[in-house]
Each structure stands twice: as C-alpha cells, then as structure tokens.
N, C-alpha and C positions, 0 to 999 in steps of 0.2 A: 257905736252900731247895734248893739243889743237893743238901744231905746228905740230905735228906727224901725228895727223888726218887730218890736211888739207895736208899734203905734199901727203897723201896716198890718199886725194880722187883726188889730182891733177893729180894721176899715174892713175889712175882710170880710168880719164873721158874719155879719147882715146877708151878703148873700149865701151864705151856707146854711142858716137856718132853716130855711126852706127844702132841703134835699131831700128829706123825707116826707113824700108824700101823705101818710098818714100817719096818726099815733096809734092805729090798731094794729096789734099783734097778729100777724097771719103769715102760714107755709105757705099760700099759693104762689106756685112756682111761675105763671104767668106774670104776675102782682111783682113779685121780687125782680123779676127780667127785668120788667118796664121801670121799675126805679132806681136799678142799677145803671139801665142805660141813659135813663136820662139826667141822673147825679153826674155821670162823667160827660156826659154832652152838653150841659151847664157850666159845669165846674174845672175840666179838665185841660191843662193849659198850652201843652204840645201837638195838637191836631194835625195843625197847618203845618208846622216845623218838621214833624215826622211826615206829612202827606199822608195820614190817616182820611181815609170816608167812613165815617163813623156811623152812617145812614147804610152805606153798605154793608160793614159788620152786623148792624140791625138787620137786615134781611136776611141774610144766612143765618146767625144763630135765633132768631125769633120762631124758625122752623124745626128747631130741635126740642123746643120746650112743647113737653106734654102735661095735662092736667095731673096724668097718673105717675108721672115721676116721681122719684123718693128723695130725700133732703142731697144724699149722696151723688145724684147723676145730677140735680140742678146744680149742684156746687162744681162739677165737673165742667158743665157747660159755661155757668161763669167764670170758670177759671180763664177757661180757651179763650173766652172771650176777650177777658182783659190783657192776656198776653199779645193779643191784637196791637198793644201799646207800646210792645217792646220797652217796658219800662220800669226799673227796679224798684223804684218807691212806690208800688201800685199793686198793692197786696188785697186778697180778701178774707178773711177772716172769721171762722166757724170755732166752735167748742170740737170739731174733730179734725179740723185741716187748715192749713195756711197757703192759699194759692201764690206763689212766686214766679218770676223771671228774673233766672239767669245765663240766660245766655249772653248775656252781657260780658260776661270774661271766662264762664264755661269752656268756651270754642276756640280761646287764645291759648298761648304759651304761659306756662306759672311765672317765669321766674321769680318765681322764690318759692325753697325748699326750707321747711323750718330744720332739719337736720344740718345743713348748711350752716344756717343760723346760730344754732348752738353751737357749732365748732367755732363760729368766728367770735362769738361771743364768751364763751368759754365757761367757767363758772365761779371766778370772781368779779364778776360785773356787779354794779349797783344798780340801787330800784330806788325810785323815788314816784310815787302815787302808778299812773299808767306808764311810766318811762323805766327804760332801762337800757343802760351805759355805762362806756368804759372808754380807756384811753385805747389806741392803735398806733402804728408805725412808730414807734418806738416815743410814745405819748406826744406824739409833732400833732395827731390828730382825733378830736373826740367824735366818738361814734355813739348815737342815741336811737334803738329799735320802739316805735309806739306803734303798735299792731292794733289800737282801735280806739277812736272817739268817742266812744262809751266809758272808756277807761279815764276817770278823773285826773287832771293835774291841777295843783293849786301852783299860787305864787311862790310861796315856799319852795314847793319840788323844784321848779325852774330856776329858782336862784342859786340853790345850793348846784343842781346841774352846770350851769354856766359856771359857776367859781370854782367849779372841779376842773372845767376845760380852762382855766383862766389863761393859762402856760401853752395852748393847743395854737396852731398857726391858720386851723380849719378845723368845720364841723361839718359829718354825714347825719343825714336827719333821714333815716329808712323806714318809710310809711307802705311799703310793701304788704296787697293783702290785709290794707285796714279798708274795711267794708263800711266805715263811717261812725257817727253816733252822731255826738254834741258839738251843735255849729258854735258855741260858746268855749270853747277848749281850742277850737282852729283859732280862732281870733285872739285868745289869750297867748298860743304860743308863736302865732304871725306879728303879735306884736312888739315882741322881743324885739324884732330886726328892723325897724324902723326908728330916726329919730324925729320926724315930724308927720302930723295927720298925713294921711293917704289915701287917694281915691283907689280901692279894690274892686268895684264892680255896681251893680245896677241890680235892682229889683222892680220888676212890675207887679199887679196882681189884676185879678178882673173887675172889669167896670159894669158887666152887663152878662148874660148869658149865653150870647155869641161867642163862636170859636176866638173868633179875634178882637173881643173886646175887651183890650186891658190898657191900663193908664202907660203915663208916658214914664220912661226910665227913671225910677228913683236913686241917687247917690248912696252908696255904700261906702263910708270913709273909716277906716282904721288909725285910732288914736295910739301913738306910742306907749310902750308900758312904761310905768313908774319906778320900775325894777331893774335889774342887769338887763342890759341890750348885747346882744351881737352883732357885730358889722362887721367881723372878719368873713373870707369868702368861707361858703357853705353850698352843700349839694345835697338835695332833695330826692332820694331814690323811690321811685314809682314804678308800677306795676299796673296790668289790666284791672287786678283786683283793689284797685283804690278805686274806692267811691262816697258818695254823698260829699258828708264833711270833710273827707280826707281831699275829694277833688276840689272841694272849696279850700281847704288850707293849700293846694299845689296853687291853685288860681290866685291866691293871696301871694304867695311867696314868690312866685314866677317875676312878677311887677319888681322886686328888690333890687337894685343892681347887684349885690353881692351873691346873691343865689343864682343856683346853677340847677336846673332837674335834668335827673337822669334816668334812663332805664326804659321802659316802654310807653306808651299811652294809656292815659288812666282810664276808668270805664267810665264815668261822666257822672251822672244823676243832679243836675243841677235845678230842678224843681222840687221848691219848697213845700212838703207834703200835707196834706190836710186829710181828716176823715170824717164822716160818715157813716150812717145808720140805715139797713134795711129793714122792712117792715118785720122778718122774721128774725131780728134779734144779729145778723151777721152784721160785721162792722168791714167797711170799705177804706182803705188808704190809698191816695192818688196824687200826683204831681198837680197843683193847683197856681203858684205861684214860680214865675219863669223867673230865676237868678242869671245875670251876665256877667260877662269879665269887664276890666276894666276898658275895653274896645267896645262895650252894647254887644258882643258876641255870646251866642249861648256853647254851654261847654256840656251842651246836654250825654252829646254822644263821647266824651272823653277829652283831656287834655295831650297836645305833645310834649314829650321831652327836648329838652335844648339839646342834649345830647342821646341820640338812640344806642341803647345796649342790651344785650341777653345773653342770659347764663348758656353756652356754648355745650352739645353733649360732652366733648370732650372734657371741659372743665368738670362738669356735673360729675364724670364719673371719676377726675382727681381729687373730688371733695373739691373745688374752688368755686366761689360765686363770683363771676366774672363782674357781675355790677358793680357790685362792693369794690373789687378789688380796680374795676377802673375811678372809681370814684375817688378812691386812696391815691392813686397814682397822678388824677387831675388835680388834686390839691397838694399833693407834693410840688408839683410842678408850677403852682398859681404864685404867682406874689400875692404877697400882703401887704 
C-alpha cells in the first residue's frame, strides 16, 4: 500500500505546483483571499459530496474583505470561509493561530473518559511504543489502548504484545479519542489480522481543476504481516473522536471476518490532505484525494459500528465503562 500511495502522490504533485499564483510576498488582503479561494476551488475534493456551493461562498466572503483590514481580521474571515467545508483536515496556519474545524466531534457524546480508562488499565499495564496493554477478565481477554496514530509502533512492539496475549481467547483494541496520525501505523497494525492480500479500499486523485475531475478509483490492497498474526475474535472500540488515520484503521479492520466494531460512529476524515502556501506565507492544508472503502463508498462523515454502544450516565456515575464492559461480555460469549 505504501508504494501505491507514494506513486499516487507523485502523480498529483504537478496539479499543486501552481497553487500559489505568485512567488512575490504580499500581505494584500484581497490577493490572499483570492488565492486561498482559488486553491480550494481547483483542488479540494469534497465539494459535490458535501453539496458546497463554493461560488456562493465566494460571494458571501468576498464582500468582507477590505484593503484596510489587518492580518488578524483577515485570518478570521479566511478561517470562517474554510469552516464552510466542515472538514477536520482543512486548516489555515499562521504564526499566531491555526484555523480548525472541530464540530465533527465536539457536538457528540464523548463515550470515553480518561479517568475511567485509568481505572481499567490500572498501574501494572505494559507499554510498547504507542501501545498500552494488559490482560483482563481473568487473563482471558487482551486489552490494548492506542490513543494516537502519531505515536509510533514498531513490528517488535506488536510482536511482543501479541505474544503476551498468546493464551487469550479474544482481543480489545481501544482507539476511542484517537484523532489520527500516520497511515503507515494503521497499515502496520491492521496487517496483523489477515492471512492473505486483502482489498481494503480505493483512492482517487484530481485529474483537472473541475470539482468533479477525478481519476478512476485506484485499489488499495493490504498485505499480511510477515510477523505474528492475530486471527482470534477482536473488538475495536470507537467513538466520534476517531478521525483520519483512526478512521482508516476502522475501515480496514471492519473488512476482516474475526473483527467487530463496537461503540459510536467514527468522526470520519477520509480525504488525503495536501498543503499549499498563500502570498503572505500562511499555509493551508486541505483534503485533496478521496479515500474510499472496499465498496467504493466515502467515509468522510464516519463509519457506523457493527454493535452500537454508549456510556450511560448511571454507569459513568458508578465508574463503569459501558462500552468496554460490553466488549468484554461479547468476547467472553464468542466461540473461538
């Protein structure tokens, strides 16, 4: 998969080489507004899917640009314009602020609490790279917490963890509140759950400046790991804060027969991000390439669990993680 993604990225680069209209530095508000709008107009990948009328957005925000506005006022207007895309992968970076869209998870129940997780992990859990893990249910179930795909996991980390769980009948992978990170860690982890090369999704790239100018979907195949593999029952715990690489991991894992997704709908984030620069030196990141699931469906707005579960107020008050308890019960009742 990595080689294929690299090849696609190299194919896309010429389209983005002209994102910045001029090499001359300028703080002119109008020019920076026009440049930002055009970069997104020609390269953003979800206009049609999200039913965003980008020309109408231009008309509303263009009238807010004034020659006399300072950089802070300009930043706020540009940030509001980007928020129209409702995309957690779309950000504007300056030396004094970062524009971000977080409503994809902030308006939803958390379904994960650090204090509860600390209770279940205890004090004697093991750490391997970005993984925190221990045995539960009288050592019958393995539990691993992976809080960020920005935290590295090596093949050795995974081997030691899976070997530690060798006598367990089931495994829980808790990625709740995992906001994403590196796709290669998603691939490395997921490759431990298959025995043969498996189609896990598709990718498209822009072929022109039109909103719907895309290539045919390009298949993404995951190869099985050459190291220890886990083919026993597995539950992946999710909540709305699972985004980007975490969403990608769920997309891969749900394609495997021994894996069940449990919890809340993920936050999504299936656009492969690219960056460009404005004339004033600010950087914009945006979704440029749609990544689709194995059925060629977009998961930009999230993935539903196989088994919905939520932390109830009563359980929260009693220090019980409803979702984790449901996963333990499910695995204990599942035949291996």
